[in-house]
Legacy VTK file of the C-alpha trace (Angstrom):
# vtk DataFile Version 3.0
C-alpha trace
ASCII
DATASET POLYDATA
POINTS 470 float
0.000 0.000 0.000
1.482 3.327 -1.096
0.685 6.712 0.439
-0.099 8.403 -2.887
-2.776 5.912 -3.960
-6.582 5.833 -3.602
-6.441 2.566 -1.631
-4.333 4.245 1.073
-6.768 7.151 1.166
-9.639 4.740 1.922
-7.528 2.743 4.380
-6.498 5.867 6.296
-10.029 7.303 6.270
-11.454 4.126 7.816
-8.526 3.873 10.230
-9.008 7.469 11.428
-12.699 6.786 11.988
-11.976 3.846 14.287
-9.010 5.712 15.817
-11.311 8.519 16.894
-13.637 6.086 18.672
-10.709 4.241 20.223
-9.194 7.403 21.580
-11.033 7.231 24.836
-8.607 4.626 26.198
-4.938 3.807 25.697
-5.201 0.047 25.185
-7.670 0.093 22.242
-5.486 2.699 20.538
-2.417 0.473 20.722
-4.301 -2.596 19.487
-5.830 -0.565 16.657
-2.413 0.745 15.583
-1.051 -2.812 15.607
-3.962 -4.211 13.584
-3.937 -1.255 11.182
-0.178 -1.566 10.680
-0.422 -5.285 9.935
-3.258 -4.657 7.464
-1.137 -1.938 5.832
1.871 -4.267 5.611
-0.189 -7.314 4.630
-1.719 -5.433 1.697
1.706 -5.726 0.065
2.385 -9.350 1.048
0.693 -10.896 4.076
3.060 -13.893 4.093
5.809 -11.678 5.602
3.728 -10.564 8.593
5.035 -13.481 10.739
8.608 -12.363 9.943
7.914 -8.808 11.119
6.013 -9.856 14.230
8.367 -12.744 15.003
11.511 -10.606 14.928
9.765 -8.085 17.191
8.723 -10.749 19.707
12.255 -12.187 19.700
13.837 -8.810 20.465
11.217 -8.049 23.113
12.150 -11.152 25.120
15.874 -10.848 24.382
15.836 -7.308 25.808
14.242 -8.684 28.978
16.956 -11.337 29.145
19.711 -8.751 28.661
18.307 -6.613 31.469
17.938 -9.580 33.862
21.314 -11.186 33.064
23.681 -11.170 36.040
26.995 -10.891 34.213
28.331 -8.760 31.400
29.209 -11.907 29.456
25.626 -13.144 29.679
24.290 -9.766 28.549
26.681 -9.848 25.617
25.571 -13.364 24.627
21.931 -12.233 24.505
22.908 -9.169 22.451
24.792 -11.444 20.043
21.604 -13.530 19.746
19.645 -10.401 18.772
22.300 -9.415 16.231
22.357 -12.949 14.818
18.570 -13.084 14.414
18.147 -9.631 12.895
21.259 -9.494 10.737
20.837 -13.178 9.869
17.343 -12.575 8.464
18.554 -9.449 6.673
21.490 -11.394 5.247
19.373 -14.314 4.062
16.708 -12.237 2.376
18.839 -9.398 1.072
22.461 -10.427 0.647
22.634 -14.222 0.234
22.116 -14.256 -3.536
24.510 -11.330 -3.981
27.210 -13.182 -2.017
26.656 -16.434 -3.910
26.712 -14.689 -7.280
29.869 -12.776 -6.313
31.595 -16.049 -5.420
30.552 -17.537 -8.773
31.837 -14.429 -10.591
35.147 -14.585 -8.714
35.605 -18.261 -9.560
34.837 -17.474 -13.192
37.563 -14.815 -13.202
39.964 -17.424 -11.805
39.013 -19.841 -14.567
36.481 -22.038 -12.746
32.931 -22.156 -14.082
30.889 -23.030 -10.996
27.115 -23.365 -11.006
26.112 -22.065 -7.591
22.343 -22.157 -6.902
20.763 -19.024 -5.463
17.843 -18.649 -3.053
15.828 -16.244 -5.219
13.770 -15.187 -2.184
11.506 -12.169 -2.350
12.925 -9.261 -0.308
10.403 -8.313 2.406
9.624 -4.638 2.003
10.838 -2.524 4.912
13.087 -5.223 6.418
16.143 -2.934 6.344
14.237 -0.284 8.301
12.452 -2.316 10.970
15.545 -4.471 11.519
17.619 -1.400 12.465
14.777 -0.036 14.597
14.442 -3.292 16.507
18.212 -3.599 16.932
18.374 -0.132 18.457
16.143 -1.449 21.259
18.306 -4.397 22.299
21.514 -2.348 21.914
20.118 0.495 24.048
19.050 -1.977 26.755
22.496 -3.622 26.591
24.232 -0.250 26.937
21.956 0.697 29.826
20.494 3.642 27.927
16.942 2.400 28.516
15.048 -0.246 30.434
13.048 -2.935 28.629
9.376 -2.197 28.124
6.724 -4.376 29.739
4.074 -4.288 27.033
4.675 -6.773 24.232
1.787 -5.416 22.155
3.094 -1.861 22.571
6.537 -2.944 21.393
5.282 -4.776 18.290
2.886 -1.893 17.539
5.794 0.560 17.736
7.977 -1.644 15.525
5.243 -2.003 12.895
3.880 1.575 13.151
2.614 1.929 9.583
3.547 5.567 8.705
7.257 4.719 8.896
7.218 0.920 8.548
8.358 0.338 4.982
10.720 3.244 4.231
11.511 4.991 7.486
12.525 7.307 8.984
14.320 4.801 11.224
12.977 5.462 14.701
14.970 4.610 17.797
13.108 2.517 20.346
13.490 5.314 22.889
11.864 7.756 20.446
8.737 5.752 19.651
8.104 3.461 22.654
7.319 6.247 25.175
4.891 7.768 22.665
3.220 4.396 22.106
2.911 3.934 25.881
0.981 7.190 26.261
-0.475 8.182 22.908
-1.081 11.916 22.912
-4.285 13.553 21.753
-3.398 15.198 18.396
-3.334 18.984 18.639
-4.907 21.106 15.930
-1.598 22.818 15.108
0.051 19.418 14.674
-2.783 18.206 12.445
-2.438 21.277 10.218
1.316 20.795 10.007
0.658 17.143 9.170
-1.569 18.168 6.250
1.126 20.588 5.079
3.786 17.854 5.124
1.511 15.403 3.294
0.860 17.989 0.573
4.545 18.898 0.299
5.402 15.191 0.128
2.900 14.628 -2.681
4.319 17.582 -4.638
7.845 16.232 -4.195
6.821 12.736 -5.273
5.056 14.072 -8.378
8.127 16.082 -9.337
10.386 13.089 -8.698
8.337 10.933 -11.071
8.686 13.571 -13.809
12.464 13.765 -13.274
12.695 9.996 -13.761
12.368 10.531 -17.535
15.620 12.503 -18.166
17.397 10.385 -15.530
16.409 7.178 -17.292
17.573 8.587 -20.633
21.063 9.210 -19.222
21.522 6.019 -17.212
19.858 3.550 -19.566
20.824 5.051 -22.925
21.403 2.480 -25.648
23.345 4.969 -27.746
25.744 7.816 -26.991
24.092 11.047 -25.853
25.372 14.583 -25.517
27.328 15.768 -22.478
24.576 18.259 -21.637
21.917 15.518 -21.600
24.198 13.333 -19.496
24.628 16.101 -16.892
20.875 16.723 -17.040
20.249 13.040 -16.315
22.595 12.996 -13.317
21.076 16.211 -11.950
17.584 14.818 -12.601
18.374 11.669 -10.632
19.676 13.793 -7.757
16.344 15.607 -7.775
14.365 12.406 -8.298
15.797 10.472 -5.377
15.561 13.481 -3.077
11.984 14.268 -4.053
10.984 10.629 -3.892
12.553 9.759 -0.553
12.089 13.027 1.298
8.556 13.188 -0.113
7.801 9.801 1.413
9.215 10.760 4.792
7.348 14.093 4.750
4.122 12.152 4.271
5.127 9.644 6.964
5.828 12.446 9.462
2.601 14.207 8.484
0.450 11.081 8.931
2.117 10.385 12.270
1.378 13.962 13.431
-2.312 13.484 12.608
-2.251 10.338 14.773
-0.601 12.182 17.668
2.982 10.967 17.144
6.099 13.058 16.613
8.716 11.681 14.195
12.057 13.485 13.826
13.039 15.307 10.656
14.848 13.054 8.170
16.156 15.652 5.681
17.382 19.207 6.197
17.893 20.758 2.726
20.835 18.413 1.936
21.839 19.926 -1.403
22.670 23.175 0.413
25.471 21.335 2.253
28.936 22.907 2.137
30.980 19.743 2.823
30.514 15.953 2.553
30.297 15.802 6.365
27.621 18.493 6.302
25.755 16.573 3.593
25.426 13.508 5.818
24.151 15.685 8.662
21.332 16.715 6.335
20.635 13.574 4.234
18.657 10.611 5.612
19.415 11.849 9.128
17.814 8.858 10.859
20.122 6.415 9.017
23.316 8.467 9.287
22.765 9.070 13.016
21.912 5.359 13.506
25.156 4.343 11.762
27.096 6.867 13.855
25.660 5.766 17.204
25.437 2.007 16.701
28.180 1.212 14.153
30.797 3.997 14.121
30.893 4.225 17.936
30.958 0.420 18.220
33.937 0.310 15.850
35.793 2.669 18.180
34.771 6.098 16.898
37.621 8.575 17.107
39.617 6.521 19.603
43.163 5.296 18.953
43.570 7.416 15.799
41.237 5.049 13.937
38.759 7.676 12.806
39.704 7.327 9.129
39.263 3.552 9.161
36.027 3.723 11.134
34.489 6.466 8.987
35.344 4.567 5.825
33.959 1.247 7.134
30.781 2.945 8.371
30.109 4.567 5.022
31.006 1.359 3.164
28.497 -0.638 5.212
26.006 2.212 4.914
26.273 1.872 1.148
25.777 -1.898 1.376
22.687 -1.322 3.559
21.072 0.377 0.569
21.242 -2.690 -1.619
23.000 -5.921 -2.487
25.054 -4.634 -5.408
28.611 -3.469 -6.006
27.287 -0.090 -7.156
25.932 0.617 -3.652
29.204 -0.531 -2.089
31.080 1.785 -4.471
28.732 4.637 -3.539
29.398 4.051 0.155
33.148 3.786 -0.436
33.091 7.005 -2.467
31.418 8.900 0.362
33.754 7.286 2.892
36.699 8.490 0.810
35.498 12.085 0.405
34.581 12.380 4.095
37.996 11.127 5.216
39.636 13.423 2.655
37.629 16.333 4.102
38.864 15.532 7.617
42.457 15.246 6.338
42.385 18.529 4.390
40.785 20.377 7.319
43.887 19.618 9.377
46.316 21.039 6.810
47.450 24.614 7.589
47.078 25.651 3.956
43.335 24.906 4.061
42.595 26.063 7.598
41.931 29.728 6.679
39.800 28.652 3.723
37.869 26.187 5.873
37.218 28.694 8.647
36.326 31.613 6.376
32.714 32.829 6.423
33.061 34.901 3.233
30.163 34.307 0.840
32.427 33.497 -2.081
34.195 30.834 -0.010
30.854 29.386 1.084
29.767 29.266 -2.556
32.952 27.445 -3.577
32.462 24.938 -0.750
28.864 24.367 -1.824
29.810 23.952 -5.506
32.530 21.383 -4.716
30.222 19.477 -2.365
27.313 19.420 -4.810
29.616 18.257 -7.608
30.912 15.383 -5.436
27.381 14.401 -4.404
26.333 14.289 -8.069
29.291 12.056 -8.939
28.317 9.806 -6.048
24.774 9.471 -7.396
26.237 8.046 -10.620
27.472 4.996 -8.670
24.127 4.747 -6.882
21.978 4.819 -10.044
24.204 3.087 -12.622
23.367 -0.492 -13.572
26.927 -1.675 -12.821
30.364 -0.375 -11.872
31.624 -0.310 -15.460
28.666 1.799 -16.581
29.225 4.172 -13.672
32.836 4.832 -14.652
31.818 5.240 -18.305
29.217 7.854 -17.360
31.645 9.724 -15.096
34.254 9.713 -17.857
31.767 10.961 -20.446
30.579 13.718 -18.109
34.047 15.227 -18.287
35.101 14.423 -21.854
35.401 17.517 -24.024
35.571 15.438 -27.199
31.949 14.282 -27.173
30.591 15.239 -30.610
27.034 14.009 -30.087
24.666 16.939 -30.596
22.170 17.746 -27.875
18.441 17.556 -28.602
16.535 20.714 -29.489
15.118 21.130 -25.974
18.127 19.849 -24.022
19.077 23.198 -22.498
15.461 23.916 -21.528
15.157 20.537 -19.778
18.464 21.141 -17.972
17.337 24.554 -16.726
13.912 23.229 -15.677
15.562 20.358 -13.797
17.943 22.697 -11.970
15.119 25.119 -11.124
12.966 22.267 -9.760
15.761 20.989 -7.502
16.292 24.535 -6.216
12.568 25.176 -5.700
12.107 21.948 -3.739
14.892 22.990 -1.400
13.475 26.490 -1.028
10.086 24.905 -0.228
11.719 22.622 2.348
13.594 25.540 3.904
10.333 27.441 4.225
8.520 24.441 5.761
11.307 24.060 8.350
11.671 27.744 9.186
8.374 29.485 8.522
5.478 27.067 8.106
3.671 28.532 11.127
3.176 31.833 9.272
1.181 30.016 6.584
-0.613 27.742 9.045
-1.848 30.810 10.933
-3.734 32.022 7.829
-6.520 29.405 7.582
-8.118 30.507 4.306
-4.767 30.702 2.483
-3.472 27.510 4.103
-6.422 25.315 3.100
-6.590 26.904 -0.370
-2.929 26.045 -1.001
-3.404 22.537 0.406
-6.340 21.931 -1.927
-4.496 23.360 -4.944
-1.335 21.369 -4.183
-3.151 18.064 -3.843
-5.339 18.736 -6.899
-2.210 19.500 -8.945
-0.614 16.213 -7.853
-3.812 14.328 -8.658
-3.924 15.923 -12.107
-0.335 15.308 -13.247
0.824 12.545 -10.862
1.039 8.815 -11.435
-0.212 7.107 -8.242
1.074 3.681 -9.297
4.723 4.741 -9.107
6.386 3.097 -6.116
8.922 4.874 -3.944
12.573 4.137 -4.741
13.458 3.310 -1.145
10.889 0.475 -0.999
13.557 -1.736 -2.632
15.959 -1.111 0.251
LINES 1 471
470 0 1 2 3 4 5 6 7 8 9 10 11 12 13 14 15 16 17 18 19 20 21 22 23 24 25 26 27 28 29 30 31 32 33 34 35 36 37 38 39 40 41 42 43 44 45 46 47 48 49 50 51 52 53 54 55 56 57 58 59 60 61 62 63 64 65 66 67 68 69 70 71 72 73 74 75 76 77 78 79 80 81 82 83 84 85 86 87 88 89 90 91 92 93 94 95 96 97 98 99 100 101 102 103 104 105 106 107 108 109 110 111 112 113 114 115 116 117 118 119 120 121 122 123 124 125 126 127 128 129 130 131 132 133 134 135 136 137 138 139 140 141 142 143 144 145 146 147 148 149 150 151 152 153 154 155 156 157 158 159 160 161 162 163 164 165 166 167 168 169 170 171 172 173 174 175 176 177 178 179 180 181 182 183 184 185 186 187 188 189 190 191 192 193 194 195 196 197 198 199 200 201 202 203 204 205 206 207 208 209 210 211 212 213 214 215 216 217 218 219 220 221 222 223 224 225 226 227 228 229 230 231 232 233 234 235 236 237 238 239 240 241 242 243 244 245 246 247 248 249 250 251 252 253 254 255 256 257 258 259 260 261 262 263 264 265 266 267 268 269 270 271 272 273 274 275 276 277 278 279 280 281 282 283 284 285 286 287 288 289 290 291 292 293 294 295 296 297 298 299 300 301 302 303 304 305 306 307 308 309 310 311 312 313 314 315 316 317 318 319 320 321 322 323 324 325 326 327 328 329 330 331 332 333 334 335 336 337 338 339 340 341 342 343 344 345 346 347 348 349 350 351 352 353 354 355 356 357 358 359 360 361 362 363 364 365 366 367 368 369 370 371 372 373 374 375 376 377 378 379 380 381 382 383 384 385 386 387 388 389 390 391 392 393 394 395 396 397 398 399 400 401 402 403 404 405 406 407 408 409 410 411 412 413 414 415 416 417 418 419 420 421 422 423 424 425 426 427 428 429 430 431 432 433 434 435 436 437 438 439 440 441 442 443 444 445 446 447 448 449 450 451 452 453 454 455 456 457 458 459 460 461 462 463 464 465 466 467 468 469
C-alpha cells in the first residue's frame, strides 16, 4: 500500500474513523495501531507478517533477558543472539544471492565455471528499516540507555507503526516506545502541520516521477548522448531520489502527526550542504545518526587514531545497507573516501583559513565542490553496474563528445535545476516558517487543496517509492 494511492486514502479514512472512537482509552489505541499496521503491511504481502512480528517478539524477550542477566558476558551473549537473528534474516533475504553470485563471478575470473544455486527469495519490504529499529532497542538496553518495556503489544505496535514501517525514517526505540505507551491527543496545530507535510510530500513525489524521464535517458541510454543531456540526467536523478525519498518521509511524518505521534526530521535541505560531512548531517538523518551511534561508535569512533578507518567502514556498510550490489558498495566507499579526505584537508594549515572563512564566495565554492561530489556519487548509486558508472563519469568530463544535444536539451536542464532549487526552497520554508502560513486558515487550506489537486492531475499514483527496494 502506497501513500499516494486511492487505496491508502480509503484505508487511512477508515482507520481514522476507528481511531477517533478508540481514543477514549490507551489500550484500544495500541491494538488498533497494531492491527492497522499489519493490514497496511499485509496489503503488500501478508506472508511476511510473521517475519515482522516474530523478529519483534524475539527482540522483546531478548531485551528482557539482557536486562535480567547477572553478568556482562551473559548480557553480551543475549545481544549477540539479537544481532544474529536480525542481521541473519537481513542477510538471508537481502544479501545471500549477492554473495553467492559474487563467489561464482570470482571463480569465473579465476578460470572455474561453478554453477552455484541461489535462493531467489523475495525481499520483504521494509526489512532494512524495521531491523535497524528493533536492533536499536536491544543495543540500548544492553548499553543501559533504557530499560526494557513491559508491554509486548506496545513494542510490536511501535515496531510495525505503519507511517514509517516500509521506508523509514528509522525510529529509535526510545523515540517511539514512550509515545506508544501514552499516545497523545493530536493537537490542531500538529494536524495542520501534518496536512502541510503530506501535501509537500505529494508535490515532491510528483516532481520526482517527472524527473525519472531525463534520468532514465542518461543512465539507460542504448546509444551515446550529448554531455549536456548526461549532466541533465545525473542532476535529474539527484532531484528524483531526493523528491521521492524526502517526499515519502514528509508524508510519513505528516500522517504520524495526525495520529498524535512526533517523528524526527529526516532531511534538512541536503543539497545546500557545504561539505561531505555536512551533507550527511542533512541527508537521511535517521540512518546516518543510527550508523554513527550504533556502528561507528561500536567500531571505536575517534579513539586510537582510527577515525579514518572507522568512517570509511561505516560509510562502506552504509552503502551496502542500501542494496546488495557493487554499485551501492562503491557509492558508500566514495562517500567514505570524500569524508575522510575532508577531515584530512581540514587539518592542513594551507586549508585552515579557507575552511574557517565565512566569506560568501568561499561558502559558494564549498557548496559547488560538495554538490559536484554528491552528483558524482549518485552516478554509482543509479548506474546499472560499476563499469557503466565509470563510463558515465568519464563521459561527463570528456570535451571530445561530438554528439549533438536535442533541441530542448538546455530547456530541460534549466527546468531540472530550477525544480531541484525550488524543492529545497520549499523545504527551507517548511522548516523555518510554516507557522506563518498555518496561521492564515483561508490561504493555508486553499494552497493545500491546490497542491493536492495539482498532484492528482499530473501525478502517477502507481509509481512506487525508490526506497521500498531497500
